[in-house]
C-alpha positions as CSV (number, residue, x, y, z in Angstrom):
1,M,76.6,60.4,117.3
2,S,75.5,64.0,117.7
3,N,76.9,66.9,115.6
4,Y,79.1,68.0,118.5
5,D,80.8,64.7,119.4
6,S,83.4,65.2,116.7
7,L,84.6,68.5,118.4
8,N,87.6,68.6,120.7
9,P,87.0,69.8,124.3
10,M,87.9,73.4,123.7
11,Q,85.9,73.6,120.5
12,K,82.9,72.2,122.4
13,E,83.4,74.9,125.1
14,A,83.4,77.6,122.4
15,V,80.3,76.2,120.8
16,F,78.3,75.8,124.0
17,H,79.2,79.2,125.5
18,T,76.5,81.3,123.9
19,E,75.6,84.2,126.3
20,G,77.7,87.3,126.7
21,P,80.9,88.5,125.1
22,L,83.3,85.8,124.0
23,L,86.8,85.9,122.5
24,I,87.9,82.8,120.7
25,L,91.6,82.8,120.2
26,A,92.0,80.4,117.3
27,G,95.4,79.4,116.1
28,A,96.1,78.5,112.5
29,G,94.4,75.2,111.4
30,S,92.5,74.9,114.7
31,G,89.0,74.6,113.0
32,K,87.6,78.0,113.8
33,T,85.1,78.0,110.9
34,R,83.9,74.6,112.0
35,V,83.4,76.0,115.5
36,L,81.4,79.0,114.2
37,I,79.1,76.7,112.0
38,H,78.5,74.4,114.9
39,R,77.9,77.3,117.3
40,I,75.2,78.6,115.0
41,A,73.6,75.2,114.7
42,Y,73.7,74.8,118.5
43,L,72.0,78.2,119.0
44,I,69.2,77.1,116.7
45,E,68.9,73.4,117.5
46,E,69.6,73.3,121.3
47,K,68.9,76.8,122.5
48,G,65.9,77.4,120.3
49,V,67.1,80.7,118.9
50,N,65.2,81.9,115.8
51,P,67.7,82.0,112.8
52,F,66.4,85.5,112.2
53,Y,68.3,86.8,115.2
54,I,71.7,85.5,114.2
55,M,74.4,87.3,112.2
56,A,77.8,86.1,111.1
57,I,80.4,88.6,109.6
58,T,83.6,87.8,107.8
59,F,85.9,89.7,105.5
60,T,85.8,88.2,101.9
61,N,83.0,87.1,99.6
62,K,84.6,83.7,99.3
63,A,84.7,83.2,103.1
64,A,81.1,84.4,103.4
65,G,80.1,82.1,100.6
66,E,81.8,79.1,102.1
67,M,80.2,79.8,105.5
68,R,76.8,80.3,103.9
69,G,77.0,77.0,102.1
70,R,78.1,75.1,105.2
71,I,75.4,76.7,107.3
72,D,72.7,75.8,104.8
73,E,74.0,72.2,104.6
74,M,74.1,71.7,108.4
75,I,71.0,73.6,109.4
76,G,68.7,73.2,106.3
77,F,65.3,74.8,106.6
78,G,65.4,78.3,108.1
79,S,69.1,79.0,107.5
80,E,68.3,81.5,104.9
81,S,67.1,83.9,107.6
82,I,70.7,84.1,109.1
83,W,72.7,87.1,107.9
84,V,76.0,85.8,106.6
85,S,77.8,88.7,105.1
86,T,81.0,90.7,104.7
87,F,81.2,94.0,106.7
88,H,80.6,96.1,103.5
89,S,77.7,94.0,102.2
90,A,76.0,94.2,105.6
91,C,76.4,98.0,105.6
92,V,75.1,98.3,102.1
93,R,71.9,96.5,103.1
94,I,71.5,98.8,106.2
95,L,72.2,102.0,104.3
96,R,69.9,101.2,101.3
97,R,67.1,101.1,103.8
98,Y,67.9,104.0,106.1
99,I,70.6,106.3,104.7
100,E,68.0,109.0,103.9
101,R,67.9,109.6,107.7
102,I,71.5,111.0,107.4
103,G,71.0,113.1,104.3
104,F,71.7,110.7,101.3
105,D,69.3,109.2,98.8
106,S,68.8,105.4,99.1
107,N,69.9,105.0,95.5
108,F,73.5,106.1,96.3
109,T,76.3,105.1,94.1
110,I,79.3,103.2,95.4
111,Y,82.6,104.5,94.1
112,D,85.4,102.0,93.4
113,T,89.1,102.7,93.2
114,D,89.0,104.1,89.6
115,D,86.1,106.4,90.5
116,Q,88.0,107.7,93.5
117,K,91.1,108.4,91.4
118,T,89.0,110.3,88.9
119,V,87.5,112.5,91.7
120,M,91.0,113.1,93.2
121,K,92.5,114.1,89.8
122,D,89.8,116.6,89.3
123,I,90.3,118.1,92.8
124,C,94.0,118.3,92.4
125,K,93.5,120.1,89.1
126,R,91.0,122.6,90.5
127,F,93.2,123.3,93.6
128,N,96.3,123.7,91.4
129,I,98.1,121.0,93.4
130,D,101.4,119.9,92.0
131,T,100.9,116.1,91.8
132,T,104.7,115.6,91.4
133,K,105.0,116.9,94.9
134,F,101.7,115.7,96.4
135,K,100.6,112.4,94.9
136,E,96.9,111.7,94.3
137,K,97.4,108.2,95.9
138,T,98.9,109.8,99.0
139,F,95.7,111.9,99.5
140,L,93.5,108.9,99.0
141,N,95.5,106.8,101.5
142,A,95.4,109.6,104.0
143,I,91.6,110.0,103.6
144,S,91.1,106.2,103.9
145,G,93.3,106.0,107.0
146,A,91.3,108.8,108.6
147,K,88.0,107.1,107.8
148,N,89.3,103.8,109.2
149,E,89.8,105.6,112.5
150,L,86.5,107.5,112.2
151,I,88.3,110.8,111.9
152,S,86.1,113.4,110.2
153,P,87.5,116.1,107.9
154,E,87.0,118.6,110.7
155,E,88.9,116.5,113.2
156,F,91.6,115.8,110.6
157,A,92.1,119.5,110.1
158,K,92.4,120.2,113.8
159,S,95.2,117.7,114.1
160,A,97.2,119.2,111.3
161,D,98.7,121.9,113.4
162,W,101.6,123.5,111.6
163,D,102.1,120.4,109.3
164,Y,101.8,121.9,105.8
165,A,101.4,118.5,104.1
166,K,98.7,117.4,106.5
167,K,96.9,120.8,106.1
168,K,96.8,120.2,102.4
169,Q,95.4,116.7,103.0
170,A,92.7,118.1,105.2
171,E,91.8,120.7,102.6
172,V,91.5,117.9,100.0
173,Y,89.6,115.6,102.4
174,F,87.0,118.3,102.9
175,E,86.6,118.8,99.1
176,Y,86.6,115.0,98.4
177,Q,83.7,114.4,100.8
178,K,81.9,117.5,99.4
179,V,82.1,116.0,95.9
180,L,80.9,112.6,97.0
181,K,77.9,114.1,98.8
182,K,77.0,116.2,95.8
183,S,77.1,113.1,93.6
184,N,75.1,111.0,96.2
185,A,78.1,108.6,96.3
186,L,80.0,106.7,99.0
187,D,83.4,105.0,98.7
188,F,84.1,101.7,100.3
189,D,85.3,103.2,103.6
190,D,82.2,105.4,103.8
191,L,80.0,102.3,103.8
192,I,81.3,101.5,107.3
193,V,81.6,105.1,108.4
194,K,78.1,106.1,107.4
195,T,76.6,103.0,109.0
196,V,78.3,103.9,112.3
197,E,77.1,107.4,111.9
198,L,73.5,106.2,111.3
199,L,73.5,103.9,114.2
200,R,75.0,106.5,116.6
201,E,72.6,109.2,115.6
202,D,69.3,107.3,115.0
203,E,68.2,105.5,118.2
204,E,65.2,103.9,116.4
205,V,67.5,102.3,113.8
206,R,70.1,101.3,116.3
207,I,67.6,99.6,118.6
208,G,66.0,97.9,115.7
209,Y,69.2,96.3,114.5
210,Q,70.3,95.4,118.1
211,E,67.0,93.6,118.5
212,R,67.5,91.9,115.1
213,F,71.1,90.7,115.8
214,R,70.8,89.2,119.2
215,Y,73.7,86.8,118.5
216,L,76.6,88.3,116.5
217,M,79.7,86.4,115.4
218,V,82.7,88.0,113.7
219,D,85.5,86.0,112.0
220,E,89.1,87.1,111.4
221,Y,88.6,89.7,114.2
222,Q,92.3,90.5,114.3
223,D,91.9,92.2,110.9
224,T,89.2,94.7,112.0
225,N,89.8,98.4,112.0
226,T,88.5,101.0,114.5
227,A,85.4,101.8,112.4
228,Q,84.5,98.1,112.1
229,F,85.0,97.6,115.8
230,Q,82.6,100.5,116.5
231,L,80.1,99.1,114.1
232,I,80.2,95.7,115.9
233,K,80.0,97.3,119.3
234,L,76.9,99.3,118.2
235,L,75.2,96.2,116.7
236,A,75.9,94.1,119.7
237,G,75.0,96.8,122.2
238,G,71.6,95.4,123.0
239,Y,71.9,91.7,124.0
240,R,75.8,91.8,124.1
241,N,76.0,88.2,122.8
242,L,79.1,89.0,120.8
243,C,81.4,86.2,119.7
244,V,84.7,87.2,118.0
245,V,87.1,84.8,116.5
246,G,90.7,85.7,115.7
247,D,94.4,85.2,116.1
248,D,96.6,88.1,117.0
249,D,99.6,86.2,115.6
250,Q,97.9,86.3,112.1
251,S,97.3,90.0,112.0
252,I,99.0,91.2,108.8
253,Y,96.7,93.9,107.6
254,K,97.9,96.9,109.5
255,F,98.7,98.6,106.1
256,R,95.0,98.4,105.4
257,G,94.0,99.9,108.7
258,A,93.7,96.8,110.9
259,N,93.9,97.7,114.6
260,I,95.5,94.8,116.5
261,Y,94.3,96.4,119.8
262,N,90.8,95.4,118.9
263,I,91.7,91.8,119.8
264,L,94.4,92.6,122.4
265,N,92.1,94.9,124.4
266,F,88.8,92.9,123.9
267,E,88.6,92.1,127.7
268,E,89.1,95.8,128.5
269,E,86.2,96.8,126.3
270,F,84.1,93.9,127.6
271,S,85.1,93.3,131.2
272,D,82.8,90.2,131.5
273,A,84.2,88.6,128.4
274,A,85.1,84.9,128.4
275,V,88.3,83.8,126.6
276,I,88.7,80.4,125.0
277,K,91.8,79.2,123.2
278,L,91.8,76.8,120.3
279,E,95.3,75.5,120.2
280,Q,95.0,72.0,118.7
281,N,96.1,72.1,115.1
282,Y,94.7,69.9,112.4
283,R,96.8,71.1,109.5
284,S,100.5,70.8,110.2
285,T,102.9,68.2,111.6
286,G,104.6,68.4,115.0
287,N,107.9,69.6,113.7
288,I,106.3,72.5,111.8
289,L,104.3,73.6,114.8
290,R,107.3,73.5,117.1
291,A,109.3,75.7,114.7
292,A,106.4,78.1,114.3
293,N,105.8,78.4,118.0
294,S,109.5,79.1,118.7
295,V,109.3,82.0,116.2
296,I,105.9,83.4,117.2
297,Q,106.7,83.5,120.9
298,N,109.2,86.2,120.3
299,N,106.4,88.6,119.1
300,R,105.7,91.5,121.4
301,G,102.2,92.5,122.4
302,R,100.5,89.1,121.9
303,K,98.2,86.8,123.8
304,S,100.0,83.6,124.9
305,K,99.1,80.3,123.2
306,A,101.0,77.4,121.7
307,L,99.7,75.2,118.9
308,W,100.0,71.5,119.2
309,T,98.9,68.4,117.3
310,D,98.4,64.7,117.9
311,S,99.5,64.0,114.4
312,H,102.9,62.6,113.5
313,E,106.1,64.5,113.8
314,G,106.7,64.8,110.0
315,E,109.8,65.7,108.2
316,G,112.4,67.9,109.8
317,V,112.2,71.6,109.1
318,I,114.8,72.9,106.7
319,F,116.3,76.3,107.6
320,R,117.5,78.7,104.9
321,K,118.7,82.3,105.3
322,F,118.2,85.0,102.7
323,E,119.6,88.6,102.6
324,T,116.3,90.1,101.2
325,A,112.6,89.3,100.9
326,Q,113.0,89.3,97.1
327,E,115.6,86.5,97.4
328,E,113.3,84.5,99.6
329,A,110.4,85.0,97.2
330,A,112.5,84.0,94.2
331,F,113.7,80.8,96.0
332,L,110.1,79.8,96.9
333,V,108.8,80.4,93.4
334,K,111.6,78.3,91.9
335,D,111.1,75.5,94.4
336,I,107.3,75.4,93.8
337,V,107.9,75.3,90.0
338,K,110.4,72.5,90.5
339,Q,108.0,70.4,92.6
340,V,105.0,71.0,90.3
341,N,107.1,70.0,87.2
342,G,108.3,67.0,89.1
343,G,104.7,65.9,89.6
344,G,104.8,65.9,93.4
345,V,102.7,69.0,93.9
346,S,99.6,70.3,92.3
347,L,98.6,74.0,92.0
348,Q,94.9,73.0,92.1
349,R,93.0,74.5,95.0
350,Q,92.5,72.0,97.9
351,C,89.1,73.4,98.8
352,D,86.3,74.6,96.6
353,F,84.6,77.7,97.8
354,I,80.9,78.0,97.0
355,P,80.3,80.8,94.6
356,Y,78.9,83.9,96.3
357,Q,77.5,86.7,94.1
358,C,78.3,90.2,95.3
359,P,75.0,91.9,96.2
360,V,75.9,95.3,94.7
361,Q,77.9,96.7,91.9
362,T,80.2,99.7,92.2
363,A,79.8,102.7,90.0
364,G,82.3,101.1,87.6
365,G,80.5,97.8,87.6
366,S,83.3,96.0,89.4
367,S,83.7,93.9,92.5
368,C,86.7,92.3,94.0
369,D,87.8,89.7,96.5
370,C,90.1,91.8,98.6
371,R,89.8,91.9,102.4
372,C,87.7,95.0,102.2
373,S,85.5,93.9,99.3
374,L,81.8,94.0,98.9
């Protein structure tokens, strides 16, 4: 039996469609990571693509580590040439090599959250800003939001109009970037922003990486922000073999800058894009999926799909109503504790991620596993 015989028909279609833009709408538990791994294997084994030309991007170190391990296991020799990385780690590698072309030294420092707070406290003190009225965190959130949308300090200031609070944020944004530049430092958002700037401004670097990443795959695409989308678009601009995998129904990171329209408008950005839906679920019972589908179908601004399974129906779904989110959370915690103490449920992880060492250290020596981590 070949590596691909175990895939269902839609998974096979996604694996075998290798040329041009491709959107894979993958519902929960539909085997999307499995599809990505097999797709990479198919490119190498059946299409003869050199692993050197393949890049896979995901959001967390753990997800990248799991993917890296599974690729190595399936492909073996040559798999080390494939770039498997988070957005931020990929950008660090690019910037360490070429950032001098946009005015920074290659030994730049990466500021973590604590470093950012220290800089902001100093700015507020020097500008005589009343931090009881204008919170430091509010300034940092405004700056991060602007960077996620690729809005420069100049553009931010122009949009302030007569809004006093926004004018103050623009003033602080200018100074914040000035301090970072003087310190030869970047924050997490800058890693994406500066890479986009580099690729836009330097044709040689842009063409070089477009030639390198002839086949680009992006996981959890529904959680990308505007800056990350522009980065992907620039990298895939040469060969246009861009495969994105995501589920608009699982987009929960708007508060971190995720732009749901990246996935909803994919076919508008890439008019020749193919769309493949992975709707067969391997994780849940029939009753759970029917209940989930009946809730999800009420969402506005989504791409239609309905999860199904050939597994058993399972137990009936119990409906409970709560007045607040806190009440719901308290009930769930109490129920989990009850089941664990009763011996019916274990808190042990059901899957073991392969350790993945963060390739860089922040100025404070820290790293994290958040969705925007290095």
